[in-house]
gemmi code that builds the backbone of each chain (N, CA, C; Angstrom):
import gemmi

chains = {
    "A": [
        ("MET", (0.839, -1.192, 0.000), (0.000, 0.000, 0.000), (0.880, 1.250, 0.000)),
        ("THR", (0.590, 2.191, -0.841), (1.346, 3.440, -0.835), (0.406, 4.585, -0.506)),
        ("SER", (0.958, 5.562, 0.163), (0.145, 6.731, 0.445), (1.007, 7.959, 0.246)),
        ("ALA", (0.371, 9.037, -0.171), (1.118, 10.265, -0.412), (1.647, 10.787, 0.915)),
        ("ARG", (2.926, 11.094, 0.939), (3.540, 11.633, 2.148), (3.254, 13.117, 2.217)),
        ("THR", (2.601, 13.530, 3.250), (2.370, 14.953, 3.417), (3.083, 15.381, 4.681)),
        ("PHE", (4.141, 16.113, 4.496), (4.876, 16.592, 5.650), (5.609, 17.868, 5.273)),
        ("GLY", (5.664, 18.798, 6.180), (6.427, 20.006, 5.925), (6.941, 20.613, 7.218)),
        ("VAL", (8.105, 21.252, 7.120), (8.604, 22.017, 8.259), (9.123, 23.345, 7.731)),
        ("ARG", (8.779, 24.409, 8.445), (9.199, 25.733, 7.994), (9.652, 26.532, 9.213)),
        ("CYS", (10.825, 27.142, 9.092), (11.311, 28.002, 10.162), (11.052, 29.444, 9.773)),
        ("ARG", (10.394, 30.166, 10.669), (10.082, 31.584, 10.415), (10.740, 32.433, 11.489)),
        ("GLY", (11.152, 33.629, 11.098), (11.758, 34.553, 12.055), (13.260, 34.409, 12.015)),
        ("GLY", (13.953, 35.448, 12.254), (15.408, 35.401, 12.208), (15.984, 35.351, 13.590)),
        ("GLU", (16.307, 36.508, 14.121), (16.846, 36.581, 15.475), (15.677, 36.651, 16.465)),
        ("GLY", (15.955, 36.407, 17.706), (14.906, 36.493, 18.718), (14.064, 35.239, 18.760)),
        ("THR", (12.785, 35.390, 18.400), (11.889, 34.237, 18.445), (11.867, 33.519, 17.105)),
        ("LEU", (12.129, 32.231, 17.179), (12.073, 31.407, 15.971), (10.812, 30.547, 16.020)),
        ("HIS", (10.034, 30.602, 14.947), (8.845, 29.756, 14.859), (9.155, 28.565, 13.972)),
        ("VAL", (8.874, 27.362, 14.483), (9.040, 26.147, 13.681), (7.641, 25.592, 13.447)),
        ("ASP", (7.154, 25.729, 12.225), (5.807, 25.251, 11.903), (5.907, 23.878, 11.253)),
        ("ILE", (5.255, 22.906, 11.876), (5.284, 21.544, 11.344), (3.891, 21.197, 10.832)),
        ("THR", (3.841, 20.640, 9.617), (2.543, 20.270, 9.051), (2.565, 18.820, 8.574)),
        ("GLY", (1.403, 18.190, 8.583), (1.274, 16.842, 8.028), (1.697, 15.753, 8.994)),
        ("GLU", (2.326, 14.702, 8.443), (2.615, 13.498, 9.221), (3.991, 13.590, 9.879)),
        ("LEU", (3.981, 13.640, 11.199), (5.231, 13.737, 11.954), (5.599, 12.329, 12.422)),
        ("ASP", (6.391, 11.640, 11.574), (6.745, 10.250, 11.863), (8.229, 10.024, 11.623)),
        ("LEU", (8.622, 8.777, 11.477), (10.034, 8.423, 11.327), (10.677, 9.138, 10.130)),
        ("ALA", (9.902, 9.262, 9.050), (10.429, 9.899, 7.845), (10.647, 11.392, 8.049)),
        ("ALA", (9.822, 11.977, 8.909), (9.868, 13.435, 9.094), (10.853, 13.862, 10.170)),
        ("GLU", (11.146, 12.965, 11.098), (11.938, 13.329, 12.276), (13.273, 14.015, 11.927)),
        ("PRO", (14.097, 13.423, 11.043), (15.389, 14.062, 10.767), (15.251, 15.451, 10.148)),
        ("ALA", (14.246, 15.640, 9.301), (14.064, 16.928, 8.628), (13.741, 18.029, 9.634)),
        ("VAL", (12.897, 17.680, 10.607), (12.511, 18.674, 11.618), (13.723, 19.063, 12.457)),
        ("VAL", (14.451, 18.044, 12.911), (15.595, 18.286, 13.781), (16.678, 19.069, 13.033)),
        ("GLU", (16.900, 18.684, 11.777), (17.922, 19.351, 10.960), (17.554, 20.815, 10.697)),
        ("ALA", (16.277, 21.053, 10.403), (15.843, 22.424, 10.122), (16.115, 23.320, 11.322)),
        ("LEU", (15.762, 22.828, 12.500), (15.974, 23.632, 13.711), (17.465, 23.773, 14.001)),
        ("SER", (18.175, 22.671, 13.885), (19.606, 22.677, 14.185), (20.346, 23.666, 13.281)),
        ("ASP", (20.039, 23.628, 11.970), (20.671, 24.550, 11.015), (20.408, 25.995, 11.400)),
        ("HIS", (19.148, 26.259, 11.750), (18.775, 27.628, 12.067), (19.499, 28.120, 13.321)),
        ("LEU", (19.602, 27.241, 14.304), (20.211, 27.632, 15.578), (21.706, 27.907, 15.444)),
        ("THR", (22.338, 27.255, 14.449), (23.780, 27.496, 14.297), (24.069, 28.812, 13.573)),
        ("THR", (23.068, 29.348, 12.875), (23.323, 30.569, 12.092), (22.624, 31.804, 12.645)),
        ("HIS", (21.768, 31.631, 13.672), (21.026, 32.779, 14.200), (21.131, 32.830, 15.727)),
        ("GLU", (21.007, 34.038, 16.255), (20.896, 34.225, 17.707), (19.424, 34.109, 18.065)),
        ("VAL", (19.061, 33.041, 18.702), (17.647, 32.817, 19.002), (17.462, 32.722, 20.514)),
        ("SER", (16.465, 33.432, 21.043), (16.223, 33.372, 22.490), (15.009, 32.520, 22.822)),
        ("ARG", (14.192, 32.239, 21.792), (12.978, 31.474, 22.044), (12.647, 30.650, 20.796)),
        ("VAL", (12.278, 29.395, 21.000), (11.874, 28.541, 19.881), (10.433, 28.111, 20.106)),
        ("VAL", (9.552, 28.492, 19.201), (8.141, 28.139, 19.327), (7.795, 27.111, 18.248)),
        ("ILE", (7.497, 25.890, 18.700), (7.194, 24.808, 17.763), (5.683, 24.700, 17.637)),
        ("ASP", (5.191, 24.850, 16.427), (3.742, 24.837, 16.215), (3.322, 23.532, 15.544)),
        ("VAL", (2.541, 22.726, 16.277), (2.098, 21.428, 15.737), (0.596, 21.428, 15.437)),
        ("THR", (0.021, 22.628, 15.364), (-1.417, 22.739, 15.102), (-1.822, 21.937, 13.863)),
        ("ALA", (-0.997, 21.994, 12.819), (-1.362, 21.380, 11.536), (-0.749, 19.991, 11.344)),
        ("VAL", (-0.322, 19.354, 12.441), (0.168, 17.972, 12.346), (-1.036, 17.032, 12.290)),
        ("THR", (-1.070, 16.182, 11.269), (-2.231, 15.297, 11.092), (-2.006, 13.910, 11.683)),
        ("PHE", (-0.743, 13.558, 11.923), (-0.426, 12.254, 12.500), (0.889, 12.377, 13.247)),
        ("ILE", (0.948, 11.746, 14.422), (2.221, 11.720, 15.141), (2.395, 10.338, 15.768)),
        ("ASP", (3.616, 9.805, 15.687), (3.900, 8.534, 16.349), (5.099, 8.720, 17.275)),
        ("SER", (5.687, 7.597, 17.713), (6.752, 7.710, 18.706), (7.987, 8.416, 18.146)),
        ("SER", (8.220, 8.300, 16.830), (9.333, 9.037, 16.220), (9.049, 10.530, 16.211)),
        ("GLY", (7.787, 10.874, 15.997), (7.377, 12.273, 16.026), (7.565, 12.856, 17.410)),
        ("LEU", (7.237, 12.043, 18.418), (7.451, 12.494, 19.794), (8.934, 12.734, 20.037)),
        ("ARG", (9.754, 11.797, 19.517), (11.201, 11.968, 19.692), (11.679, 13.256, 19.004)),
        ("ALA", (11.107, 13.563, 17.843), (11.457, 14.803, 17.139), (11.159, 16.020, 18.019)),
        ("LEU", (9.982, 16.008, 18.653), (9.614, 17.146, 19.507), (10.542, 17.251, 20.718)),
        ("LEU", (10.873, 16.086, 21.307), (11.775, 16.098, 22.463), (13.170, 16.561, 22.057)),
        ("ARG", (13.627, 16.121, 20.890), (14.954, 16.536, 20.420), (14.987, 18.045, 20.147)),
        ("CYS", (13.904, 18.572, 19.561), (13.829, 20.019, 19.306), (13.863, 20.798, 20.613)),
        ("ARG", (13.116, 20.276, 21.586), (13.077, 20.929, 22.902), (14.490, 20.983, 23.490)),
        ("ASP", (15.205, 19.856, 23.417), (16.556, 19.793, 23.998), (17.559, 20.633, 23.195)),
        ("LEU", (17.424, 20.595, 21.867), (18.292, 21.409, 21.005), (18.171, 22.884, 21.357)),
        ("ALA", (16.936, 23.347, 21.498), (16.689, 24.748, 21.819), (17.311, 25.084, 23.168)),
        ("SER", (17.029, 24.224, 24.157), (17.557, 24.484, 25.506), (19.072, 24.564, 25.493)),
        ("ARG", (19.694, 23.615, 24.763), (21.169, 23.597, 24.718), (21.727, 24.840, 24.039)),
        ("ALA", (20.934, 25.426, 23.123), (21.384, 26.637, 22.423), (21.030, 27.892, 23.216)),
        ("GLY", (20.493, 27.694, 24.414), (20.154, 28.828, 25.270), (18.846, 29.496, 24.892)),
        ("ALA", (18.013, 28.799, 24.123), (16.725, 29.351, 23.720), (15.610, 28.626, 24.472)),
        ("ALA", (14.610, 29.389, 24.923), (13.501, 28.778, 25.658), (12.543, 28.105, 24.685)),
        ("PRO", (12.331, 26.783, 24.822), (11.424, 26.110, 23.901), (9.966, 26.220, 24.346)),
        ("ALA", (9.072, 26.341, 23.389), (7.638, 26.346, 23.694), (6.906, 25.619, 22.577)),
        ("LEU", (5.749, 25.094, 22.934), (4.983, 24.300, 21.986), (3.596, 24.919, 21.817)),
        ("ILE", (3.148, 25.007, 20.567), (1.755, 25.410, 20.305), (0.997, 24.179, 19.825)),
        ("LEU", (0.029, 23.732, 20.638), (-0.764, 22.563, 20.250), (-1.915, 22.964, 19.334)),
        ("GLY", (-2.453, 24.131, 19.556), (-3.558, 24.616, 18.724), (-4.750, 23.674, 18.721)),
        ("GLY", (-5.005, 23.051, 19.875), (-6.153, 22.148, 19.969), (-5.968, 20.841, 19.231)),
        ("ASN", (-4.716, 20.474, 18.952), (-4.466, 19.213, 18.244), (-4.571, 18.037, 19.224)),
        ("ASP", (-5.718, 17.349, 19.187), (-5.990, 16.280, 20.149), (-5.031, 15.108, 20.016)),
        ("GLY", (-4.664, 14.776, 18.760), (-3.775, 13.632, 18.532), (-2.432, 13.831, 19.207)),
        ("VAL", (-1.857, 15.005, 19.007), (-0.556, 15.295, 19.625), (-0.711, 15.345, 21.143)),
        ("HIS", (-1.785, 15.978, 21.598), (-2.010, 16.109, 23.041), (-2.129, 14.737, 23.702)),
        ("ARG", (-2.900, 13.833, 23.073), (-3.078, 12.489, 23.650), (-1.755, 11.737, 23.707)),
        ("LEU", (-0.956, 11.866, 22.639), (0.330, 11.172, 22.638), (1.230, 11.693, 23.766)),
        ("LEU", (1.267, 13.012, 23.937), (2.083, 13.589, 25.015), (1.592, 13.103, 26.374)),
        ("GLU", (0.274, 12.976, 26.507), (-0.296, 12.507, 27.770), (0.086, 11.066, 28.064)),
        ("ILE", (-0.129, 10.193, 27.067), (0.188, 8.771, 27.260), (1.677, 8.604, 27.530)),
        ("ALA", (2.486, 9.391, 26.823), (3.939, 9.297, 26.999), (4.387, 9.913, 28.322)),
        ("GLY", (3.460, 10.571, 29.021), (3.776, 11.127, 30.337), (4.690, 12.339, 30.288)),
        ("VAL", (4.735, 13.019, 29.149), (5.693, 14.127, 29.006), (5.005, 15.491, 28.834)),
        ("THR", (3.699, 15.533, 29.125), (2.961, 16.791, 28.953), (3.665, 17.952, 29.660)),
        ("ASN", (4.132, 17.689, 30.889), (4.737, 18.802, 31.636), (6.232, 18.980, 31.342)),
        ("TRP", (6.745, 18.288, 30.346), (8.115, 18.557, 29.893), (8.136, 19.732, 28.922)),
        ("PHE", (6.952, 20.170, 28.515), (6.877, 21.261, 27.547), (6.229, 22.487, 28.180)),
        ("VAL", (6.642, 23.650, 27.680), (5.966, 24.899, 28.016), (5.091, 25.234, 26.822)),
        ("TYR", (3.871, 25.693, 27.077), (2.943, 25.912, 25.967), (2.765, 27.393, 25.681)),
        ("ALA", (2.761, 27.699, 24.403), (2.609, 29.109, 23.999), (1.202, 29.321, 23.455)),
    ],
    "B": [
        ("LEU", (11.523, 0.423, 37.753), (11.486, 1.276, 36.564), (12.413, 2.476, 36.714)),
        ("HIS", (12.445, 3.011, 37.954), (13.337, 4.138, 38.208), (14.779, 3.735, 37.892)),
        ("ARG", (15.153, 2.543, 38.362), (16.519, 2.067, 38.141), (16.771, 1.849, 36.654)),
        ("LEU", (15.801, 1.251, 35.991), (15.938, 1.002, 34.552), (16.112, 2.321, 33.794)),
        ("ASN", (15.337, 3.323, 34.203), (15.443, 4.631, 33.557), (16.859, 5.184, 33.694)),
        ("GLU", (17.408, 5.090, 34.914), (18.769, 5.599, 35.133), (19.772, 4.830, 34.276)),
        ("VAL", (19.569, 3.523, 34.184), (20.495, 2.691, 33.409), (20.468, 3.102, 31.932)),
        ("ILE", (19.258, 3.310, 31.408), (19.174, 3.675, 29.976), (19.767, 5.076, 29.763)),
        ("VAL", (19.425, 6.004, 30.656), (19.902, 7.383, 30.494), (21.427, 7.426, 30.527)),
        ("ARG", (22.009, 6.687, 31.491), (23.470, 6.752, 31.635), (24.183, 5.800, 30.682)),
        ("GLY", (23.463, 4.805, 30.221), (24.118, 3.706, 29.519), (24.418, 3.945, 28.056)),
        ("HIS", (23.818, 4.936, 27.450), (24.122, 5.149, 26.043), (24.629, 6.570, 25.805)),
        ("GLY", (25.497, 6.700, 24.835), (26.121, 7.982, 24.574), (25.142, 9.000, 24.034)),
        ("SER", (24.331, 8.582, 23.103), (23.371, 9.513, 22.529), (22.120, 9.535, 23.390)),
        ("PRO", (21.721, 10.705, 23.864), (20.569, 10.756, 24.760), (19.246, 10.701, 23.998)),
        ("GLU", (19.319, 10.527, 22.696), (18.096, 10.705, 21.916), (17.385, 9.398, 21.615)),
        ("ARG", (17.185, 8.642, 22.666), (16.458, 7.390, 22.554), (15.557, 7.234, 23.768)),
        ("TYR", (14.452, 6.592, 23.578), (13.635, 6.284, 24.747), (12.847, 5.010, 24.480)),
        ("ALA", (12.267, 4.473, 25.551), (11.407, 3.301, 25.418), (10.156, 3.534, 26.242)),
        ("THR", (9.071, 2.904, 25.820), (7.895, 2.893, 26.680), (7.765, 1.497, 27.262)),
        ("LEU", (7.283, 1.427, 28.493), (7.158, 0.130, 29.163), (5.890, 0.061, 30.005)),
        ("ALA", (5.373, -1.139, 30.101), (4.373, -1.445, 31.119), (4.942, -2.633, 31.880)),
        ("LEU", (5.192, -2.429, 33.174), (5.834, -3.454, 33.990), (4.835, -3.929, 35.042)),
        ("ALA", (4.554, -5.216, 35.034), (3.553, -5.731, 35.971), (4.108, -6.895, 36.763)),
        ("SER", (3.727, -6.954, 38.029), (4.034, -8.156, 38.793), (2.727, -8.709, 39.357)),
        ("VAL", (2.566, -10.001, 39.234), (1.298, -10.645, 39.580), (1.507, -11.600, 40.747)),
        ("HIS", (0.714, -11.430, 41.802), (0.790, -12.331, 42.955), (-0.549, -13.025, 43.127)),
        ("PRO", (-0.576, -14.324, 42.829), (-1.834, -15.061, 42.993), (-2.268, -15.068, 44.461)),
        ("LEU", (-3.553, -14.947, 44.686), (-4.080, -14.960, 46.051), (-4.545, -16.368, 46.403)),
        ("PRO", (-4.417, -16.741, 47.689), (-4.743, -18.113, 48.104), (-6.172, -18.519, 47.739)),
        ("GLY", (-7.114, -17.605, 47.884), (-8.504, -17.962, 47.622), (-8.912, -17.830, 46.159)),
        ("GLY", (-7.967, -17.569, 45.272), (-8.292, -17.318, 43.865), (-8.145, -15.852, 43.541)),
        ("GLY", (-7.955, -15.532, 42.259), (-7.688, -14.152, 41.857), (-6.235, -13.802, 42.108)),
        ("ALA", (-5.897, -12.546, 41.940), (-4.500, -12.147, 42.076), (-4.405, -10.652, 42.357)),
        ("ASP", (-3.300, -10.276, 43.016), (-2.953, -8.864, 43.137), (-2.006, -8.525, 41.998)),
        ("LEU", (-2.327, -7.448, 41.291), (-1.504, -7.047, 40.163), (-0.924, -5.669, 40.460)),
        ("THR", (0.399, -5.565, 40.433), (1.043, -4.267, 40.646), (1.666, -3.817, 39.327)),
        ("LEU", (1.340, -2.592, 38.958), (1.687, -2.118, 37.626), (2.379, -0.760, 37.688)),
        ("ALA", (3.438, -0.606, 36.883), (4.060, 0.711, 36.708), (4.168, 0.974, 35.205)),
        ("LEU", (3.904, 2.201, 34.812), (3.946, 2.561, 33.393), (5.024, 3.607, 33.136)),
        ("ALA", (5.684, 3.492, 31.994), (6.617, 4.526, 31.535), (6.200, 4.916, 30.123)),
        ("GLY", (5.348, 5.924, 30.033), (4.943, 6.435, 28.730), (4.183, 5.449, 27.865)),
        ("HIS", (3.593, 4.448, 28.509), (2.965, 3.356, 27.772), (1.440, 3.470, 27.878)),
        ("PRO", (0.723, 3.028, 26.813), (-0.735, 3.035, 26.913), (-1.208, 2.208, 28.119)),
        ("HIS", (-2.244, 2.696, 28.776), (-2.753, 2.008, 29.958), (-3.327, 0.633, 29.607)),
        ("PRO", (-2.857, -0.426, 30.286), (-3.459, -1.742, 30.088), (-4.935, -1.723, 30.513)),
        ("LEU", (-5.684, -2.650, 29.979), (-7.109, -2.719, 30.302), (-7.397, -3.994, 31.094)),
        ("VAL", (-8.309, -3.885, 32.054), (-8.782, -5.063, 32.773), (-10.225, -5.300, 32.357)),
        ("LEU", (-10.456, -6.507, 31.885), (-11.807, -6.918, 31.497), (-12.365, -7.741, 32.655)),
        ("ARG", (-13.309, -7.143, 33.375), (-13.900, -7.831, 34.529), (-14.891, -8.887, 34.072)),
        ("ARG", (-15.142, -9.813, 34.971), (-16.064, -10.905, 34.605), (-17.460, -10.403, 34.283)),
        ("ASP", (-17.836, -9.270, 34.874), (-19.181, -8.737, 34.593), (-19.228, -7.968, 33.269)),
        ("GLY", (-18.103, -7.955, 32.542), (-18.108, -7.335, 31.216), (-17.597, -5.904, 31.204)),
        ("THR", (-17.381, -5.311, 32.378), (-16.864, -3.939, 32.382), (-15.365, -3.943, 32.075)),
        ("VAL", (-14.931, -2.839, 31.510), (-13.524, -2.700, 31.138), (-12.970, -1.461, 31.830)),
        ("GLU", (-11.826, -1.602, 32.481), (-11.213, -0.409, 33.081), (-9.742, -0.298, 32.719)),
        ("ALA", (-9.301, 0.950, 32.536), (-7.893, 1.218, 32.270), (-7.181, 1.348, 33.604)),
        ("ILE", (-5.995, 0.747, 33.721), (-5.285, 0.789, 34.995), (-3.879, 1.376, 34.820)),
        ("GLY", (-3.314, 1.814, 35.932), (-1.951, 2.327, 35.929), (-1.920, 3.844, 36.026)),
        ("ALA", (-0.782, 4.364, 36.488), (-0.586, 5.804, 36.613), (0.379, 6.269, 35.529)),
        ("THR", (-0.031, 7.309, 34.807), (0.806, 7.852, 33.735), (2.136, 8.364, 34.286)),
        ("ALA", (3.220, 8.012, 33.617), (4.545, 8.523, 33.985), (5.381, 8.589, 32.711)),
        ("PRO", (6.466, 9.376, 32.736), (7.189, 9.631, 31.489), (7.874, 8.408, 30.882)),
        ("VAL", (8.097, 8.479, 29.589), (8.877, 7.481, 28.850), (10.224, 7.278, 29.540)),
        ("ALA", (10.786, 6.079, 29.413), (12.049, 5.759, 30.080), (13.223, 6.050, 29.168)),
        ("GLY", (14.274, 6.599, 29.748), (15.525, 6.720, 29.008), (15.856, 8.100, 28.488)),
        ("TRP", (14.936, 9.064, 28.655), (15.221, 10.387, 28.096), (15.820, 11.316, 29.148)),
        ("LEU", (15.173, 11.358, 30.310), (15.637, 12.240, 31.375), (15.927, 11.441, 32.639)),
        ("PRO", (16.947, 11.849, 33.410), (17.188, 11.190, 34.692), (16.181, 11.652, 35.747)),
        ("ASP", (16.170, 10.975, 36.876), (15.374, 11.383, 38.039), (13.885, 11.502, 37.745)),
        ("VAL", (13.366, 10.558, 37.010), (11.934, 10.525, 36.772), (11.322, 9.594, 37.819)),
        ("SER", (10.174, 9.949, 38.347), (9.580, 9.030, 39.327), (8.412, 8.266, 38.718)),
        ("TYR", (8.341, 7.002, 39.092), (7.301, 6.096, 38.598), (6.460, 5.627, 39.770)),
        ("THR", (5.188, 5.443, 39.514), (4.267, 5.088, 40.583), (3.679, 3.693, 40.359)),
        ("ASP", (3.803, 2.852, 41.400), (3.164, 1.537, 41.358), (1.686, 1.677, 41.694)),
        ("VAL", (0.862, 1.007, 40.950), (-0.563, 0.946, 41.265), (-0.934, -0.524, 41.403)),
        ("THR", (-1.600, -0.872, 42.504), (-2.009, -2.276, 42.689), (-3.521, -2.389, 42.535)),
        ("VAL", (-3.935, -3.318, 41.701), (-5.366, -3.604, 41.556), (-5.577, -5.088, 41.806)),
        ("GLN", (-6.782, -5.435, 42.249), (-7.066, -6.844, 42.475), (-7.811, -7.408, 41.269)),
        ("LEU", (-7.326, -8.556, 40.818), (-8.037, -9.274, 39.763), (-8.848, -10.387, 40.422)),
        ("GLY", (-10.145, -10.385, 40.157), (-10.975, -11.471, 40.664), (-10.802, -12.688, 39.764)),
        ("GLN", (-11.317, -13.818, 40.223), (-11.248, -15.028, 39.392), (-11.951, -14.776, 38.071)),
        ("GLY", (-11.270, -15.066, 36.981), (-11.860, -14.880, 35.659), (-11.599, -13.516, 35.046)),
        ("ASP", (-11.136, -12.555, 35.851), (-10.809, -11.231, 35.290), (-9.608, -11.361, 34.353)),
        ("ILE", (-9.609, -10.524, 33.323), (-8.583, -10.633, 32.286), (-7.816, -9.309, 32.158)),
        ("LEU", (-6.498, -9.429, 32.122), (-5.642, -8.261, 31.916), (-5.171, -8.251, 30.459)),
        ("VAL", (-5.289, -7.106, 29.797), (-4.806, -6.977, 28.424), (-3.775, -5.840, 28.375)),
        ("MET", (-2.527, -6.215, 28.065), (-1.470, -5.215, 27.883), (-1.174, -5.146, 26.392)),
        ("PHE", (-0.851, -3.957, 25.887), (-0.693, -3.835, 24.434), (0.204, -2.654, 24.084)),
        ("THR", (0.695, -2.646, 22.863), (1.541, -1.546, 22.401), (0.709, -0.526, 21.625)),
        ("ASP", (1.305, 0.632, 21.383), (0.586, 1.672, 20.644), (0.267, 1.227, 19.212)),
        ("GLY", (1.072, 0.292, 18.671), (0.786, -0.229, 17.332), (-0.545, -0.964, 17.286)),
        ("THR", (-0.911, -1.593, 18.408), (-2.210, -2.265, 18.501), (-3.329, -1.223, 18.481)),
        ("LEU", (-3.133, -0.144, 19.214), (-4.134, 0.945, 19.216), (-4.295, 1.542, 17.831)),
        ("ASP", (-3.162, 1.681, 17.110), (-3.210, 2.230, 15.750), (-4.172, 1.445, 14.870)),
        ("VAL", (-4.118, 0.114, 15.004), (-4.954, -0.731, 14.158), (-6.416, -0.671, 14.603)),
        ("VAL", (-6.634, -0.819, 15.908), (-8.005, -0.938, 16.396), (-8.732, 0.405, 16.370)),
        ("SER", (-8.030, 1.467, 16.730), (-8.706, 2.766, 16.880), (-8.428, 3.725, 15.742)),
        ("GLY", (-7.579, 3.343, 14.815), (-7.247, 4.265, 13.729), (-5.865, 4.810, 13.957)),
        ("ARG", (-5.114, 4.935, 12.866), (-3.710, 5.307, 12.937), (-3.528, 6.652, 13.649)),
        ("GLY", (-2.736, 6.626, 14.702), (-2.389, 7.867, 15.370), (-3.438, 8.397, 16.335)),
        ("SER", (-4.545, 7.679, 16.498), (-5.602, 8.234, 17.341), (-5.263, 8.133, 18.824)),
        ("MET", (-4.498, 7.087, 19.211), (-4.080, 6.920, 20.609), (-5.273, 6.904, 21.569)),
        ("ASP", (-6.373, 6.399, 21.079), (-7.602, 6.415, 21.854), (-8.010, 4.956, 22.072)),
        ("ASP", (-8.341, 4.582, 23.321), (-8.636, 3.166, 23.556), (-10.130, 2.845, 23.524)),
        ("THR", (-10.959, 3.822, 23.125), (-12.406, 3.608, 23.143), (-12.818, 2.388, 22.322)),
        ("GLN", (-12.236, 2.296, 21.106), (-12.633, 1.181, 20.244), (-12.091, -0.161, 20.728)),
        ("LEU", (-10.906, -0.126, 21.332), (-10.351, -1.349, 21.905), (-11.233, -1.833, 23.063)),
        ("ARG", (-11.679, -0.881, 23.901), (-12.592, -1.235, 24.986), (-13.866, -1.866, 24.441)),
        ("ALA", (-14.395, -1.254, 23.372), (-15.636, -1.758, 22.768), (-15.426, -3.164, 22.232)),
        ("LEU", (-14.259, -3.380, 21.604), (-13.945, -4.694, 21.042), (-13.881, -5.741, 22.161)),
        ("LEU", (-13.266, -5.375, 23.281), (-13.137, -6.309, 24.400), (-14.488, -6.576, 25.057)),
        ("THR", (-15.285, -5.515, 25.172), (-16.606, -5.674, 25.776), (-17.460, -6.614, 24.931)),
        ("ALA", (-17.289, -6.482, 23.609), (-18.108, -7.283, 22.699), (-17.499, -8.650, 22.425)),
        ("ALA", (-16.300, -8.916, 23.006), (-15.636, -10.194, 22.726), (-16.560, -11.342, 23.093)),
        ("PRO", (-16.738, -12.269, 22.177), (-17.702, -13.330, 22.414), (-17.315, -14.232, 23.586)),
        ("GLY", (-16.025, -14.471, 23.762), (-15.603, -15.392, 24.816), (-15.144, -14.651, 26.038)),
        ("ARG", (-14.968, -15.373, 27.085), (-14.473, -14.756, 28.299), (-13.250, -15.494, 28.833)),
        ("THR", (-12.556, -16.205, 27.951), (-11.291, -16.798, 28.376), (-10.169, -15.997, 27.734)),
        ("ALA", (-8.970, -16.122, 28.319), (-7.836, -15.365, 27.805), (-7.586, -15.682, 26.340)),
        ("SER", (-7.679, -16.976, 25.978), (-7.353, -17.315, 24.595), (-8.426, -16.815, 23.630)),
        ("GLU", (-9.682, -16.764, 24.094), (-10.730, -16.221, 23.223), (-10.541, -14.721, 23.006)),
        ("VAL", (-10.164, -14.034, 24.075), (-9.907, -12.601, 23.946), (-8.700, -12.368, 23.021)),
        ("ALA", (-7.659, -13.192, 23.209), (-6.469, -13.065, 22.353), (-6.827, -13.325, 20.892)),
        ("ASP", (-7.691, -14.331, 20.652), (-8.112, -14.623, 19.278), (-8.853, -13.433, 18.661)),
        ("THR", (-9.715, -12.821, 19.465), (-10.464, -11.658, 18.973), (-9.500, -10.553, 18.538)),
        ("LEU", (-8.501, -10.279, 19.390), (-7.518, -9.241, 19.059), (-6.698, -9.641, 17.833)),
        ("ASP", (-6.312, -10.907, 17.822), (-5.496, -11.416, 16.728), (-6.237, -11.288, 15.390)),
        ("ASP", (-7.528, -11.643, 15.397), (-8.340, -11.522, 14.178), (-8.384, -10.071, 13.716)),
        ("ARG", (-8.558, -9.176, 14.672), (-8.655, -7.756, 14.334), (-7.336, -7.257, 13.732)),
        ("LEU", (-6.217, -7.726, 14.302), (-4.910, -7.272, 13.825), (-4.542, -7.894, 12.486)),
        ("SER", (-4.833, -9.197, 12.339), (-4.360, -9.861, 11.126), (-5.176, -9.463, 9.901)),
        ("GLY", (-6.370, -8.911, 10.120), (-7.157, -8.452, 8.980), (-6.827, -7.028, 8.569)),
        ("SER", (-5.779, -6.455, 9.156), (-5.531, -5.030, 8.934), (-4.108, -4.767, 8.471)),
        ("HIS", (-3.952, -3.608, 7.839), (-2.626, -3.170, 7.457), (-1.920, -2.606, 8.690)),
        ("LEU", (-0.706, -3.084, 8.956), (0.038, -2.603, 10.122), (1.007, -1.505, 9.706)),
        ("SER", (0.897, -0.336, 10.332), (1.852, 0.725, 10.046), (2.950, 0.746, 11.107)),
        ("ASP", (2.743, -0.026, 12.169), (3.709, -0.073, 13.263), (3.652, -1.505, 13.801)),
        ("ASP", (4.687, -1.916, 14.530), (4.603, -3.244, 15.126), (3.492, -3.243, 16.181)),
        ("ALA", (2.827, -4.368, 16.303), (1.720, -4.457, 17.255), (1.898, -5.704, 18.098)),
        ("ALA", (1.852, -5.545, 19.413), (1.969, -6.691, 20.305), (0.964, -6.554, 21.432)),
        ("PHE", (0.483, -7.677, 21.919), (-0.391, -7.628, 23.090), (-0.173, -8.881, 23.926)),
        ("LEU", (-0.579, -8.791, 25.188), (-0.448, -9.893, 26.129), (-1.759, -9.992, 26.909)),
        ("VAL", (-2.305, -11.196, 26.965), (-3.568, -11.390, 27.683), (-3.339, -12.384, 28.822)),
        ("ILE", (-3.729, -12.008, 30.025), (-3.552, -12.876, 31.194), (-4.889, -12.975, 31.929)),
        ("GLN", (-5.242, -14.182, 32.344), (-6.481, -14.344, 33.104), (-6.186, -14.887, 34.494)),
        ("ALA", (-6.822, -14.289, 35.505), (-6.654, -14.771, 36.884), (-7.553, -15.982, 37.109)),
        ("THR", (-6.998, -16.974, 37.795), (-7.811, -18.171, 38.068), (-8.040, -18.307, 39.560)),
    ],
}
model = gemmi.Model(1)
for chain_id, residues in chains.items():
    chain = gemmi.Chain(chain_id)
    for i, (resn, *xyz) in enumerate(residues, 1):
        res = gemmi.Residue()
        res.name, res.seqid = resn, gemmi.SeqId(i, " ")
        for name, pos in zip(("N", "CA", "C"), xyz):
            atom = gemmi.Atom()
            atom.name, atom.element = name, gemmi.Element(name[0])
            atom.pos, atom.b_iso = gemmi.Position(*pos), 0.0
            res.add_atom(atom)
        chain.add_residue(res)
    model.add_chain(chain)
structure = gemmi.Structure()
structure.add_model(model)
structure.setup_entities()
């Protein structure tokens, strides 16, 4: 069975607050792209805050969770405060709850 | 689980790995039934199918193991009566039964409630039928135990 892969990551903002907008399926295939996008941006910009927006994520699995945790840690290590925008995304919220990591994130 | 978490956190060079676990210890009671003590690390809550047909989720939510040190895990003890059935499962099982990525156990509960049999192997067959008739996007495993 094949299905069209719908996934996107976009970094917005230069210095100061960086917005990482993730769309579509946040899974094993998407994990490296998300982490790389943030990592690249952090090495070239002075960022004090990283806001990860998962409002438009349509699917998330354990690799997607790892991507979010890695982004959170990457930001912290770069001295930027990480925050997450759920935007009422029940799927992501439920996964964070089951994984017991809801309070590992600050919400924007 | 606390010890296991420390071992995983300290034991590998790259901190970017984690595992989910459901750890249970079962002590049969002299008069029948059993005491079940359960700890969870980021794992979907196991379900208990009571003999009267009710289904309950058990365990206390706690973080995935292996990512951060000093995480605390909570043991929860429930009593299984004679004939009560414990069903432990992975998120891949939920993906199939409830829809990919839904992480919702409502449909799994409904499937168990409607299970025609009330023995562990009948419940396992019901789950197995549901899984084998479906496309798997993730590995799926489950364990069914019945107290006697």
